[in-house]
Each structure stands twice: as C-alpha cells, then as structure tokens.
All heavy atoms as TSV, in Angstrom:
chain	resi	resn	atom	element	x	y	z
A	1	MET	N	N	30.904	-37.463	-21.589
A	1	MET	CA	C	30.516	-37.015	-20.298
A	1	MET	C	C	29.212	-37.710	-19.937
A	1	MET	O	O	28.352	-37.897	-20.778
A	1	MET	CB	C	30.323	-35.507	-20.295
A	1	MET	CG	C	29.955	-34.982	-18.938
A	1	MET	SD	S	29.450	-33.265	-18.950
A	1	MET	CE	C	27.704	-33.444	-19.122
A	2	LEU	N	N	29.067	-38.070	-18.689
A	2	LEU	CA	C	27.854	-38.700	-18.190
A	2	LEU	C	C	27.320	-37.883	-17.025
A	2	LEU	O	O	28.064	-37.555	-16.099
A	2	LEU	CB	C	28.149	-40.131	-17.720
A	2	LEU	CG	C	27.046	-40.855	-16.963
A	2	LEU	CD1	C	25.843	-41.081	-17.866
A	2	LEU	CD2	C	27.560	-42.164	-16.415
A	3	SER	N	N	26.062	-37.524	-17.082
A	3	SER	CA	C	25.409	-36.804	-15.992
A	3	SER	C	C	24.140	-37.558	-15.631
A	3	SER	O	O	23.242	-37.710	-16.446
A	3	SER	CB	C	25.066	-35.377	-16.423
A	3	SER	OG	O	24.271	-34.765	-15.427
A	4	ILE	N	N	24.084	-38.042	-14.405
A	4	ILE	CA	C	22.890	-38.744	-13.936
A	4	ILE	C	C	22.180	-37.826	-12.951
A	4	ILE	O	O	22.709	-37.515	-11.888
A	4	ILE	CB	C	23.262	-40.091	-13.292
A	4	ILE	CG1	C	23.941	-40.974	-14.341
A	4	ILE	CG2	C	22.037	-40.772	-12.711
A	4	ILE	CD1	C	24.455	-42.285	-13.824
A	5	VAL	N	N	20.995	-37.378	-13.335
A	5	VAL	CA	C	20.188	-36.424	-12.564
A	5	VAL	C	C	21.047	-35.210	-12.217
A	5	VAL	O	O	21.222	-34.848	-11.066
A	5	VAL	CB	C	19.571	-37.060	-11.305
A	5	VAL	CG1	C	18.551	-36.140	-10.680
A	5	VAL	CG2	C	18.903	-38.389	-11.634
A	6	GLY	N	N	21.586	-34.593	-13.252
A	6	GLY	CA	C	22.410	-33.398	-13.070
A	6	GLY	C	C	21.603	-32.253	-12.492
A	6	GLY	O	O	20.426	-32.102	-12.767
A	7	SER	N	N	22.255	-31.471	-11.690
A	7	SER	CA	C	21.585	-30.347	-11.045
A	7	SER	C	C	21.991	-29.054	-11.744
A	7	SER	O	O	22.786	-28.277	-11.220
A	7	SER	CB	C	21.966	-30.310	-9.564
A	7	SER	OG	O	21.326	-29.235	-8.921
A	8	PHE	N	N	21.459	-28.840	-12.930
A	8	PHE	CA	C	21.761	-27.628	-13.692
A	8	PHE	C	C	20.680	-26.583	-13.420
A	8	PHE	O	O	20.087	-26.021	-14.325
A	8	PHE	CB	C	21.855	-27.954	-15.186
A	8	PHE	CG	C	22.853	-29.032	-15.465
A	8	PHE	CD1	C	22.448	-30.320	-15.767
A	8	PHE	CD2	C	24.207	-28.773	-15.385
A	8	PHE	CE1	C	23.374	-31.322	-16.011
A	8	PHE	CE2	C	25.145	-29.764	-15.617
A	8	PHE	CZ	C	24.718	-31.041	-15.925
A	9	VAL	N	N	20.426	-26.366	-12.138
A	9	VAL	CA	C	19.370	-25.447	-11.716
A	9	VAL	C	C	19.995	-24.269	-10.984
A	9	VAL	O	O	21.207	-24.181	-10.830
A	9	VAL	CB	C	18.330	-26.165	-10.809
A	9	VAL	CG1	C	17.598	-27.231	-11.595
A	9	VAL	CG2	C	18.971	-26.760	-9.580
A	10	ASN	N	N	19.152	-23.374	-10.526
A	10	ASN	CA	C	19.625	-22.170	-9.864
A	10	ASN	C	C	20.103	-22.470	-8.442
A	10	ASN	O	O	19.587	-21.964	-7.466
A	10	ASN	CB	C	18.534	-21.104	-9.845
A	10	ASN	CG	C	19.068	-19.764	-9.404
A	10	ASN	OD1	O	20.269	-19.561	-9.346
A	10	ASN	ND2	N	18.183	-18.847	-9.084
A	11	LEU	N	N	21.081	-23.349	-8.357
A	11	LEU	CA	C	21.809	-23.597	-7.120
A	11	LEU	C	C	23.240	-23.210	-7.448
A	11	LEU	O	O	23.908	-23.890	-8.222
A	11	LEU	CB	C	21.743	-25.061	-6.700
A	11	LEU	CG	C	20.347	-25.626	-6.439
A	11	LEU	CD1	C	20.412	-27.121	-6.211
A	11	LEU	CD2	C	19.712	-24.950	-5.242
A	12	ARG	N	N	23.654	-22.081	-6.980
A	12	ARG	CA	C	24.990	-21.552	-7.295
A	12	ARG	C	C	25.161	-21.286	-8.786
A	12	ARG	O	O	26.222	-21.480	-9.348
A	12	ARG	CB	C	26.072	-22.477	-6.776
A	12	ARG	CG	C	26.048	-22.634	-5.283
A	12	ARG	CD	C	27.202	-23.439	-4.789
A	12	ARG	NE	N	27.131	-23.505	-3.339
A	12	ARG	CZ	C	27.852	-24.312	-2.615
A	12	ARG	NH1	N	28.707	-25.120	-3.192
A	12	ARG	NH2	N	27.734	-24.320	-1.319
A	13	GLY	N	N	24.097	-20.906	-9.467
A	13	GLY	CA	C	24.182	-20.466	-10.856
A	13	GLY	C	C	24.206	-21.541	-11.918
A	13	GLY	O	O	24.508	-21.256	-13.073
A	14	GLY	N	N	23.894	-22.779	-11.575
A	14	GLY	CA	C	23.936	-23.873	-12.535
A	14	GLY	C	C	22.987	-23.714	-13.707
A	14	GLY	O	O	23.206	-24.283	-14.778
A	15	HIS	N	N	21.933	-22.909	-13.552
A	15	HIS	CA	C	20.958	-22.713	-14.635
A	15	HIS	C	C	21.546	-21.898	-15.793
A	15	HIS	O	O	20.946	-21.797	-16.851
A	15	HIS	CB	C	19.693	-22.044	-14.101
A	15	HIS	CG	C	19.899	-20.647	-13.612
A	15	HIS	ND1	N	20.697	-20.343	-12.523
A	15	HIS	CD2	C	19.425	-19.477	-14.073
A	15	HIS	CE1	C	20.693	-19.035	-12.336
A	15	HIS	NE2	N	19.930	-18.485	-13.267
A	16	ALA	N	N	22.738	-21.346	-15.621
A	16	ALA	CA	C	23.367	-20.543	-16.679
A	16	ALA	C	C	24.100	-21.405	-17.710
A	16	ALA	O	O	24.467	-20.908	-18.779
A	16	ALA	CB	C	24.352	-19.549	-16.061
A	17	TYR	N	N	24.306	-22.696	-17.424
A	17	TYR	CA	C	25.090	-23.537	-18.334
A	17	TYR	C	C	24.538	-23.629	-19.759
A	17	TYR	O	O	25.325	-23.607	-20.712
A	17	TYR	CB	C	25.304	-24.931	-17.749
A	17	TYR	CG	C	26.365	-24.940	-16.678
A	17	TYR	CD1	C	26.034	-25.141	-15.352
A	17	TYR	CD2	C	27.697	-24.725	-16.997
A	17	TYR	CE1	C	27.004	-25.137	-14.364
A	17	TYR	CE2	C	28.676	-24.712	-16.019
A	17	TYR	CZ	C	28.316	-24.924	-14.708
A	17	TYR	OH	O	29.281	-24.912	-13.740
A	18	PRO	N	N	23.219	-23.721	-19.992
A	18	PRO	CA	C	22.759	-23.749	-21.382
A	18	PRO	C	C	23.200	-22.521	-22.181
A	18	PRO	O	O	23.608	-22.638	-23.337
A	18	PRO	CB	C	21.236	-23.823	-21.254
A	18	PRO	CG	C	21.013	-24.497	-19.948
A	18	PRO	CD	C	22.110	-23.970	-19.057
A	19	ASP	N	N	23.157	-21.357	-21.555
A	19	ASP	CA	C	23.595	-20.139	-22.248
A	19	ASP	C	C	25.103	-20.163	-22.500
A	19	ASP	O	O	25.575	-19.731	-23.553
A	19	ASP	CB	C	23.220	-18.906	-21.431
A	19	ASP	CG	C	21.711	-18.745	-21.306
A	19	ASP	OD1	O	20.993	-19.093	-22.260
A	19	ASP	OD2	O	21.254	-18.292	-20.236
A	20	ILE	N	N	25.854	-20.699	-21.555
A	20	ILE	CA	C	27.307	-20.808	-21.723
A	20	ILE	C	C	27.632	-21.764	-22.867
A	20	ILE	O	O	28.505	-21.481	-23.701
A	20	ILE	CB	C	27.966	-21.283	-20.404
A	20	ILE	CG1	C	27.810	-20.202	-19.324
A	20	ILE	CG2	C	29.431	-21.646	-20.621
A	20	ILE	CD1	C	28.162	-20.660	-17.923
A	21	VAL	N	N	26.927	-22.884	-22.953
A	21	VAL	CA	C	27.139	-23.854	-24.025
A	21	VAL	C	C	26.828	-23.223	-25.377
A	21	VAL	O	O	27.580	-23.386	-26.341
A	21	VAL	CB	C	26.290	-25.125	-23.803
A	21	VAL	CG1	C	26.281	-26.021	-25.032
A	21	VAL	CG2	C	26.791	-25.893	-22.578
A	22	ARG	N	N	25.717	-22.475	-25.459
A	22	ARG	CA	C	25.338	-21.833	-26.727
A	22	ARG	C	C	26.401	-20.855	-27.210
A	22	ARG	O	O	26.639	-20.729	-28.406
A	22	ARG	CB	C	24.013	-21.093	-26.571
A	22	ARG	CG	C	22.834	-21.936	-26.842
A	22	ARG	CD	C	21.546	-21.113	-26.854
A	22	ARG	NE	N	20.551	-21.905	-26.182
A	22	ARG	CZ	C	20.150	-21.745	-24.930
A	22	ARG	NH1	N	20.621	-20.767	-24.209
A	22	ARG	NH2	N	19.259	-22.533	-24.400
A	23	LYS	N	N	27.030	-20.142	-26.286
A	23	LYS	CA	C	28.010	-19.118	-26.647
A	23	LYS	C	C	29.396	-19.701	-26.939
A	23	LYS	O	O	30.234	-19.023	-27.517
A	23	LYS	CB	C	28.122	-18.088	-25.524
A	23	LYS	CG	C	26.864	-17.262	-25.354
A	23	LYS	CD	C	26.974	-16.347	-24.160
A	23	LYS	CE	C	25.662	-15.613	-23.921
A	23	LYS	NZ	N	25.694	-14.826	-22.684
A	24	SER	N	N	29.639	-20.934	-26.529
A	24	SER	CA	C	30.963	-21.550	-26.690
A	24	SER	C	C	31.115	-22.182	-28.071
A	24	SER	O	O	30.142	-22.530	-28.723
A	24	SER	CB	C	31.158	-22.639	-25.638
A	24	SER	OG	O	31.087	-22.094	-24.349
A	25	ASP	N	N	32.362	-22.335	-28.482
A	25	ASP	CA	C	32.643	-23.047	-29.728
A	25	ASP	C	C	32.252	-24.509	-29.559
A	25	ASP	O	O	32.398	-25.078	-28.478
A	25	ASP	CB	C	34.128	-22.959	-30.070
A	25	ASP	CG	C	34.563	-21.541	-30.403
A	25	ASP	OD1	O	33.712	-20.750	-30.852
A	25	ASP	OD2	O	35.757	-21.234	-30.192
A	26	LYS	N	N	31.793	-25.122	-30.659
A	26	LYS	CA	C	31.441	-26.538	-30.616
A	26	LYS	C	C	32.699	-27.375	-30.419
A	26	LYS	O	O	33.751	-27.058	-30.957
A	26	LYS	CB	C	30.717	-26.957	-31.882
A	26	LYS	CG	C	29.326	-26.370	-31.962
A	26	LYS	CD	C	28.515	-27.034	-33.031
A	26	LYS	CE	C	27.106	-26.462	-32.977
A	26	LYS	NZ	N	26.151	-27.291	-33.627
A	27	LYS	N	N	32.524	-28.445	-29.630
A	27	LYS	CA	C	33.630	-29.356	-29.348
A	27	LYS	C	C	33.179	-30.783	-29.648
A	27	LYS	O	O	32.005	-31.090	-29.545
A	27	LYS	CB	C	34.036	-29.219	-27.883
A	27	LYS	CG	C	34.571	-27.839	-27.564
A	27	LYS	CD	C	34.767	-27.653	-26.080
A	27	LYS	CE	C	35.247	-26.275	-25.751
A	27	LYS	NZ	N	34.324	-25.217	-26.047
A	28	PRO	N	N	34.109	-31.663	-30.017
A	28	PRO	CA	C	33.734	-33.046	-30.345
A	28	PRO	C	C	33.519	-33.876	-29.067
A	28	PRO	O	O	34.304	-34.754	-28.740
A	28	PRO	CB	C	34.924	-33.547	-31.148
A	28	PRO	CG	C	36.078	-32.779	-30.581
A	28	PRO	CD	C	35.522	-31.420	-30.247
A	29	LEU	N	N	32.450	-33.589	-28.361
A	29	LEU	CA	C	32.150	-34.292	-27.113
A	29	LEU	C	C	30.918	-35.173	-27.284
A	29	LEU	O	O	30.021	-34.861	-28.065
A	29	LEU	CB	C	31.857	-33.289	-25.990
A	29	LEU	CG	C	32.952	-32.309	-25.624
A	29	LEU	CD1	C	32.433	-31.323	-24.586
A	29	LEU	CD2	C	34.166	-33.036	-25.098
A	30	ARG	N	N	30.872	-36.246	-26.547
A	30	ARG	CA	C	29.670	-37.080	-26.460
A	30	ARG	C	C	29.140	-36.901	-25.044
A	30	ARG	O	O	29.866	-37.122	-24.076
A	30	ARG	CB	C	29.980	-38.533	-26.740
A	30	ARG	CG	C	30.345	-38.751	-28.187
A	30	ARG	CD	C	30.637	-40.197	-28.433
A	30	ARG	NE	N	31.072	-40.339	-29.804
A	30	ARG	CZ	C	30.519	-41.171	-30.652
A	30	ARG	NH1	N	29.539	-41.947	-30.282
A	30	ARG	NH2	N	30.966	-41.254	-31.876
A	31	VAL	N	N	27.898	-36.513	-24.956
A	31	VAL	CA	C	27.302	-36.208	-23.660
A	31	VAL	C	C	26.040	-37.036	-23.487
A	31	VAL	O	O	25.211	-37.113	-24.392
A	31	VAL	CB	C	26.961	-34.699	-23.556
A	31	VAL	CG1	C	26.311	-34.378	-22.228
A	31	VAL	CG2	C	28.215	-33.856	-23.763
A	32	PHE	N	N	25.900	-37.661	-22.333
A	32	PHE	CA	C	24.694	-38.414	-21.996
A	32	PHE	C	C	24.106	-37.808	-20.732
A	32	PHE	O	O	24.759	-37.773	-19.693
A	32	PHE	CB	C	25.023	-39.890	-21.766
A	32	PHE	CG	C	23.824	-40.705	-21.356
A	32	PHE	CD1	C	22.910	-41.147	-22.306
A	32	PHE	CD2	C	23.600	-41.004	-20.027
A	32	PHE	CE1	C	21.805	-41.894	-21.929
A	32	PHE	CE2	C	22.495	-41.748	-19.641
A	32	PHE	CZ	C	21.593	-42.190	-20.601
A	33	LEU	N	N	22.899	-37.258	-20.848
A	33	LEU	CA	C	22.185	-36.690	-19.697
A	33	LEU	C	C	21.022	-37.606	-19.353
A	33	LEU	O	O	20.220	-37.937	-20.212
A	33	LEU	CB	C	21.633	-35.300	-20.029
A	33	LEU	CG	C	22.626	-34.226	-20.424
A	33	LEU	CD1	C	21.897	-32.968	-20.881
A	33	LEU	CD2	C	23.552	-33.909	-19.276
A	34	GLN	N	N	20.934	-38.012	-18.111
A	34	GLN	CA	C	19.828	-38.853	-17.654
A	34	GLN	C	C	19.120	-38.106	-16.543
A	34	GLN	O	O	19.734	-37.588	-15.607
A	34	GLN	CB	C	20.361	-40.200	-17.144
A	34	GLN	CG	C	19.295	-41.164	-16.677
A	34	GLN	CD	C	18.957	-40.996	-15.204
A	34	GLN	OE1	O	19.796	-40.655	-14.405
A	34	GLN	NE2	N	17.703	-41.226	-14.879
A	35	ASP	N	N	17.803	-38.017	-16.665
A	35	ASP	CA	C	16.998	-37.353	-15.644
A	35	ASP	C	C	15.589	-37.902	-15.728
A	35	ASP	O	O	15.170	-38.379	-16.783
A	35	ASP	CB	C	16.994	-35.838	-15.874
A	35	ASP	CG	C	16.417	-35.066	-14.706
A	35	ASP	OD1	O	16.461	-35.582	-13.578
A	35	ASP	OD2	O	15.929	-33.952	-14.917
A	36	GLY	N	N	14.878	-37.849	-14.644
A	36	GLY	CA	C	13.489	-38.300	-14.629
A	36	GLY	C	C	12.531	-37.131	-14.664
A	36	GLY	O	O	12.799	-36.078	-14.086
A	37	ARG	N	N	11.438	-37.308	-15.341
A	37	ARG	CA	C	10.472	-36.225	-15.494
A	37	ARG	C	C	9.945	-35.725	-14.149
A	37	ARG	O	O	9.569	-34.567	-14.012
A	37	ARG	CB	C	9.315	-36.680	-16.373
A	37	ARG	CG	C	8.296	-35.591	-16.632
A	37	ARG	CD	C	7.306	-35.975	-17.696
A	37	ARG	NE	N	7.895	-36.159	-18.999
A	37	ARG	CZ	C	8.206	-35.178	-19.853
A	37	ARG	NH1	N	7.985	-33.934	-19.525
A	37	ARG	NH2	N	8.717	-35.442	-21.025
A	38	ASN	N	N	9.922	-36.566	-13.134
A	38	ASN	CA	C	9.366	-36.159	-11.846
A	38	ASN	C	C	10.426	-35.835	-10.805
A	38	ASN	O	O	10.119	-35.780	-9.621
A	38	ASN	CB	C	8.415	-37.241	-11.320
A	38	ASN	CG	C	7.147	-37.290	-12.147
A	38	ASN	OD1	O	6.603	-36.269	-12.527
A	38	ASN	ND2	N	6.703	-38.480	-12.454
A	39	ASP	N	N	11.673	-35.604	-11.244
A	39	ASP	CA	C	12.660	-35.103	-10.302
A	39	ASP	C	C	12.201	-33.719	-9.860
A	39	ASP	O	O	11.243	-33.166	-10.399
A	39	ASP	CB	C	14.045	-35.044	-10.948
A	39	ASP	CG	C	14.675	-36.424	-11.061
A	39	ASP	OD1	O	14.282	-37.308	-10.277
A	39	ASP	OD2	O	15.531	-36.616	-11.923
A	40	ASN	N	N	12.886	-33.147	-8.934
A	40	ASN	CA	C	12.488	-31.850	-8.365
A	40	ASN	C	C	11.926	-30.930	-9.447
A	40	ASN	O	O	12.632	-30.516	-10.352
A	40	ASN	CB	C	13.697	-31.201	-7.695
A	40	ASN	CG	C	13.336	-29.943	-6.950
A	40	ASN	OD1	O	12.245	-29.410	-7.087
A	40	ASN	ND2	N	14.262	-29.460	-6.159
A	41	ARG	N	N	10.650	-30.608	-9.356
A	41	ARG	CA	C	9.967	-29.854	-10.412
A	41	ARG	C	C	9.922	-28.352	-10.173
A	41	ARG	O	O	9.144	-27.639	-10.785
A	41	ARG	CB	C	8.543	-30.387	-10.600
A	41	ARG	CG	C	8.475	-31.791	-11.192
A	41	ARG	CD	C	9.229	-31.919	-12.492
A	41	ARG	NE	N	8.817	-30.940	-13.465
A	41	ARG	CZ	C	8.534	-31.181	-14.720
A	41	ARG	NH1	N	8.649	-32.386	-15.187
A	41	ARG	NH2	N	8.178	-30.226	-15.513
A	42	GLY	N	N	10.738	-27.837	-9.300
A	42	GLY	CA	C	10.871	-26.390	-9.175
A	42	GLY	C	C	9.802	-25.722	-8.357
A	42	GLY	O	O	9.554	-24.532	-8.518
A	43	GLN	N	N	9.189	-26.462	-7.470
A	43	GLN	CA	C	8.154	-25.872	-6.630
A	43	GLN	C	C	8.775	-25.501	-5.293
A	43	GLN	O	O	9.367	-26.342	-4.622
A	43	GLN	CB	C	7.014	-26.855	-6.426
A	43	GLN	CG	C	5.717	-26.191	-6.065
A	43	GLN	CD	C	4.556	-27.159	-6.216
A	43	GLN	OE1	O	4.744	-28.361	-6.188
A	43	GLN	NE2	N	3.378	-26.634	-6.385
A	44	GLY	N	N	8.650	-24.236	-4.928
A	44	GLY	CA	C	9.204	-23.773	-3.672
A	44	GLY	C	C	8.326	-24.145	-2.496
A	44	GLY	O	O	7.231	-24.693	-2.652
A	45	GLN	N	N	8.793	-23.826	-1.314
A	45	GLN	CA	C	8.027	-24.124	-0.110
A	45	GLN	C	C	6.690	-23.393	-0.088
A	45	GLN	O	O	5.734	-23.860	0.517
A	45	GLN	CB	C	8.838	-23.769	1.128
A	45	GLN	CG	C	10.022	-24.699	1.324
A	45	GLN	CD	C	10.821	-24.358	2.563
A	45	GLN	OE1	O	10.635	-23.317	3.180
A	45	GLN	NE2	N	11.735	-25.238	2.928
A	46	ASP	N	N	6.638	-22.256	-0.770
A	46	ASP	CA	C	5.375	-21.507	-0.835
A	46	ASP	C	C	4.456	-22.025	-1.942
A	46	ASP	O	O	3.371	-21.504	-2.149
A	46	ASP	CB	C	5.648	-20.019	-1.040
A	46	ASP	CG	C	6.358	-19.711	-2.353
A	46	ASP	OD1	O	6.742	-20.663	-3.077
A	46	ASP	OD2	O	6.531	-18.523	-2.657
A	47	GLY	N	N	4.895	-23.050	-2.673
A	47	GLY	CA	C	4.087	-23.650	-3.732
A	47	GLY	C	C	4.247	-22.996	-5.090
A	47	GLY	O	O	3.715	-23.486	-6.081
A	48	ALA	N	N	4.990	-21.895	-5.165
A	48	ALA	CA	C	5.181	-21.191	-6.440
A	48	ALA	C	C	6.207	-21.938	-7.300
A	48	ALA	O	O	7.215	-22.436	-6.801
A	48	ALA	CB	C	5.647	-19.766	-6.196
A	49	TYR	N	N	5.924	-22.008	-8.597
A	49	TYR	CA	C	6.820	-22.676	-9.546
A	49	TYR	C	C	7.928	-21.727	-9.972
A	49	TYR	O	O	7.692	-20.557	-10.261
A	49	TYR	CB	C	6.032	-23.141	-10.775
A	49	TYR	CG	C	6.907	-23.732	-11.859
A	49	TYR	CD1	C	7.478	-24.980	-11.696
A	49	TYR	CD2	C	7.165	-23.032	-13.025
A	49	TYR	CE1	C	8.287	-25.531	-12.681
A	49	TYR	CE2	C	7.967	-23.567	-14.014
A	49	TYR	CZ	C	8.529	-24.821	-13.830
A	49	TYR	OH	O	9.331	-25.357	-14.805
A	50	ASP	N	N	9.160	-22.240	-10.017
A	50	ASP	CA	C	10.322	-21.473	-10.477
A	50	ASP	C	C	11.083	-22.355	-11.467
A	50	ASP	O	O	11.731	-23.319	-11.067
A	50	ASP	CB	C	11.202	-21.112	-9.283
A	50	ASP	CG	C	12.451	-20.329	-9.676
A	50	ASP	OD1	O	12.684	-20.097	-10.881
A	50	ASP	OD2	O	13.211	-19.959	-8.761
A	51	GLN	N	N	10.995	-22.044	-12.766
A	51	GLN	CA	C	11.608	-22.902	-13.778
A	51	GLN	C	C	13.121	-22.976	-13.638
A	51	GLN	O	O	13.731	-23.943	-14.076
A	51	GLN	CB	C	11.220	-22.482	-15.181
A	51	GLN	CG	C	11.885	-21.231	-15.693
A	51	GLN	CD	C	11.473	-20.925	-17.116
A	51	GLN	OE1	O	10.491	-21.431	-17.615
A	51	GLN	NE2	N	12.231	-20.078	-17.766
A	52	THR	N	N	13.754	-21.990	-13.024
A	52	THR	CA	C	15.205	-22.062	-12.843
A	52	THR	C	C	15.592	-23.104	-11.800
A	52	THR	O	O	16.759	-23.445	-11.670
A	52	THR	CB	C	15.817	-20.699	-12.450
A	52	THR	OG1	O	15.382	-20.330	-11.146
A	52	THR	CG2	C	15.474	-19.630	-13.472
A	53	ARG	N	N	14.610	-23.621	-11.048
A	53	ARG	CA	C	14.875	-24.660	-10.047
A	53	ARG	C	C	14.243	-26.004	-10.420
A	53	ARG	O	O	14.239	-26.945	-9.633
A	53	ARG	CB	C	14.389	-24.202	-8.683
A	53	ARG	CG	C	15.128	-22.952	-8.203
A	53	ARG	CD	C	14.710	-22.534	-6.830
A	53	ARG	NE	N	15.186	-23.435	-5.796
A	53	ARG	CZ	C	16.367	-23.358	-5.191
A	53	ARG	NH1	N	17.212	-22.411	-5.530
A	53	ARG	NH2	N	16.705	-24.204	-4.252
A	54	ASP	N	N	13.724	-26.096	-11.645
A	54	ASP	CA	C	13.092	-27.322	-12.148
A	54	ASP	C	C	14.164	-28.202	-12.777
A	54	ASP	O	O	14.683	-27.903	-13.849
A	54	ASP	CB	C	12.019	-26.948	-13.170
A	54	ASP	CG	C	11.248	-28.142	-13.702
A	54	ASP	OD1	O	11.816	-29.255	-13.782
A	54	ASP	OD2	O	10.077	-27.955	-14.057
A	55	TRP	N	N	14.529	-29.300	-12.121
A	55	TRP	CA	C	15.642	-30.138	-12.570
A	55	TRP	C	C	15.406	-30.698	-13.965
A	55	TRP	O	O	16.297	-30.679	-14.800
A	55	TRP	CB	C	15.891	-31.269	-11.583
A	55	TRP	CG	C	16.477	-30.822	-10.283
A	55	TRP	CD1	C	16.318	-29.592	-9.685
A	55	TRP	CD2	C	17.316	-31.562	-9.420
A	55	TRP	NE1	N	16.992	-29.551	-8.509
A	55	TRP	CE2	C	17.618	-30.747	-8.313
A	55	TRP	CE3	C	17.826	-32.845	-9.466
A	55	TRP	CZ2	C	18.422	-31.179	-7.280
A	55	TRP	CZ3	C	18.623	-33.273	-8.419
A	55	TRP	CH2	C	18.921	-32.444	-7.346
A	56	PHE	N	N	14.211	-31.223	-14.227
A	56	PHE	CA	C	13.935	-31.800	-15.547
A	56	PHE	C	C	14.006	-30.729	-16.632
A	56	PHE	O	O	14.670	-30.899	-17.651
A	56	PHE	CB	C	12.571	-32.486	-15.557
A	56	PHE	CG	C	12.244	-33.123	-16.879
A	56	PHE	CD1	C	12.830	-34.323	-17.244
A	56	PHE	CD2	C	11.374	-32.517	-17.763
A	56	PHE	CE1	C	12.559	-34.907	-18.472
A	56	PHE	CE2	C	11.090	-33.089	-18.980
A	56	PHE	CZ	C	11.683	-34.289	-19.337
A	57	PHE	N	N	13.336	-29.607	-16.427
A	57	PHE	CA	C	13.315	-28.524	-17.412
A	57	PHE	C	C	14.730	-28.028	-17.718
A	57	PHE	O	O	15.086	-27.809	-18.876
A	57	PHE	CB	C	12.433	-27.373	-16.916
A	57	PHE	CG	C	12.381	-26.210	-17.861
A	57	PHE	CD1	C	11.641	-26.274	-19.025
A	57	PHE	CD2	C	13.080	-25.048	-17.587
A	57	PHE	CE1	C	11.593	-25.196	-19.907
A	57	PHE	CE2	C	13.034	-23.969	-18.456
A	57	PHE	CZ	C	12.294	-24.047	-19.612
A	58	GLN	N	N	15.550	-27.858	-16.694
A	58	GLN	CA	C	16.905	-27.344	-16.910
A	58	GLN	C	C	17.793	-28.371	-17.617
A	58	GLN	O	O	18.656	-28.002	-18.406
A	58	GLN	CB	C	17.523	-26.896	-15.583
A	58	GLN	CG	C	16.825	-25.694	-14.972
A	58	GLN	CD	C	16.822	-24.473	-15.886
A	58	GLN	OE1	O	17.783	-24.207	-16.610
A	58	GLN	NE2	N	15.744	-23.717	-15.856
A	59	ASN	N	N	17.580	-29.667	-17.361
A	59	ASN	CA	C	18.313	-30.692	-18.106
A	59	ASN	C	C	17.918	-30.668	-19.580
A	59	ASN	O	O	18.763	-30.809	-20.460
A	59	ASN	CB	C	18.073	-32.078	-17.511
A	59	ASN	CG	C	19.051	-32.422	-16.417
A	59	ASN	OD1	O	20.115	-32.953	-16.694
A	59	ASN	ND2	N	18.699	-32.100	-15.185
A	60	VAL	N	N	16.644	-30.457	-19.872
A	60	VAL	CA	C	16.185	-30.361	-21.267
A	60	VAL	C	C	16.803	-29.136	-21.928
A	60	VAL	O	O	17.262	-29.193	-23.067
A	60	VAL	CB	C	14.640	-30.331	-21.341
A	60	VAL	CG1	C	14.163	-29.989	-22.740
A	60	VAL	CG2	C	14.058	-31.662	-20.891
A	61	ARG	N	N	16.839	-28.011	-21.225
A	61	ARG	CA	C	17.468	-26.790	-21.778
A	61	ARG	C	C	18.931	-27.052	-22.127
A	61	ARG	O	O	19.414	-26.626	-23.187
A	61	ARG	CB	C	17.392	-25.639	-20.778
A	61	ARG	CG	C	16.055	-24.974	-20.705
A	61	ARG	CD	C	16.086	-23.714	-19.838
A	61	ARG	NE	N	16.910	-22.713	-20.473
A	61	ARG	CZ	C	17.873	-22.014	-19.835
A	61	ARG	NH1	N	18.132	-22.222	-18.573
A	61	ARG	NH2	N	18.575	-21.114	-20.478
A	62	LEU	N	N	19.636	-27.752	-21.237
A	62	LEU	CA	C	21.044	-28.036	-21.519
A	62	LEU	C	C	21.193	-28.987	-22.695
A	62	LEU	O	O	22.078	-28.816	-23.532
A	62	LEU	CB	C	21.725	-28.606	-20.262
A	62	LEU	CG	C	23.229	-28.798	-20.355
A	62	LEU	CD1	C	23.932	-27.474	-20.660
A	62	LEU	CD2	C	23.771	-29.391	-19.072
A	63	MET	N	N	20.313	-29.976	-22.775
A	63	MET	CA	C	20.350	-30.933	-23.888
A	63	MET	C	C	20.146	-30.200	-25.230
A	63	MET	O	O	20.798	-30.510	-26.215
A	63	MET	CB	C	19.267	-31.992	-23.714
A	63	MET	CG	C	19.146	-32.935	-24.887
A	63	MET	SD	S	17.646	-33.931	-24.843
A	63	MET	CE	C	16.378	-32.707	-25.140
A	64	GLN	N	N	19.245	-29.232	-25.260
A	64	GLN	CA	C	18.913	-28.536	-26.503
A	64	GLN	C	C	19.882	-27.397	-26.834
A	64	GLN	O	O	19.868	-26.894	-27.951
A	64	GLN	CB	C	17.493	-27.978	-26.415
A	64	GLN	CG	C	16.437	-29.039	-26.340
A	64	GLN	CD	C	15.050	-28.477	-26.085
A	64	GLN	OE1	O	14.896	-27.343	-25.640
A	64	GLN	NE2	N	14.042	-29.272	-26.360
A	65	ALA	N	N	20.721	-27.006	-25.912
A	65	ALA	CA	C	21.597	-25.839	-26.101
A	65	ALA	C	C	22.467	-25.910	-27.352
A	65	ALA	O	O	22.552	-24.921	-28.086
A	65	ALA	CB	C	22.447	-25.612	-24.859
A	66	PRO	N	N	23.135	-27.031	-27.654
A	66	PRO	CA	C	24.008	-27.035	-28.845
A	66	PRO	C	C	23.248	-26.863	-30.161
A	66	PRO	O	O	23.824	-26.453	-31.152
A	66	PRO	CB	C	24.670	-28.418	-28.812
A	66	PRO	CG	C	24.504	-28.909	-27.421
A	66	PRO	CD	C	23.253	-28.273	-26.902
A	67	ASP	N	N	21.957	-27.196	-30.188
A	67	ASP	CA	C	21.180	-27.109	-31.414
A	67	ASP	C	C	20.662	-25.709	-31.714
A	67	ASP	O	O	20.084	-25.485	-32.760
A	67	ASP	CB	C	19.983	-28.073	-31.347
A	67	ASP	CG	C	20.449	-29.510	-31.237
A	67	ASP	OD1	O	21.546	-29.822	-31.723
A	67	ASP	OD2	O	19.711	-30.326	-30.666
A	68	ARG	N	N	20.827	-24.803	-30.797
A	68	ARG	CA	C	20.284	-23.453	-31.001
A	68	ARG	C	C	21.333	-22.496	-31.445
A	68	ARG	O	O	22.451	-22.585	-31.306
A	68	ARG	CB	C	19.638	-22.956	-29.706
A	68	ARG	CG	C	18.427	-23.775	-29.369
A	68	ARG	CD	C	17.743	-23.216	-28.186
A	68	ARG	NE	N	16.561	-24.040	-27.951
A	68	ARG	CZ	C	15.691	-23.775	-27.034
A	68	ARG	NH1	N	15.833	-22.743	-26.283
A	68	ARG	NH2	N	14.658	-24.536	-26.865
C-alpha cells in the first residue's frame, strides 16, 4: 500500500485508524507512508492545536500502530 500525505486525521473519523490497526490481526502487508513534517499541523482557525487534526502526528501514530 502507498499513501502519499495520507489524511488519517479527524476528518470523518480517520484518526481512529491506528486503534483499528492495533486491534486487528497482523497481515503480510507492505505499507509505505509519506508525509512532510510541516503538512497541516492541526492548528484551528482560533489558533488552538488539535492533535487529532495534525496530519504529520496522525501519520506517525499509524506508522507505529503495528508495533504496539
């Protein structure tokens, strides 16, 4: 699977995927996630940070999910 700047954030519940991966049986998949550290960093219009909307942070959570 290839994901380029995947949106695994709180847009229609995408931030739940790391938890879903952790709970699922392991599968023989090869996954490549590409994202930039300065992609949408989860700052709302009011300036407040929301980690569920931080694209980089959520991609890292998904990357680390199988190891937990």
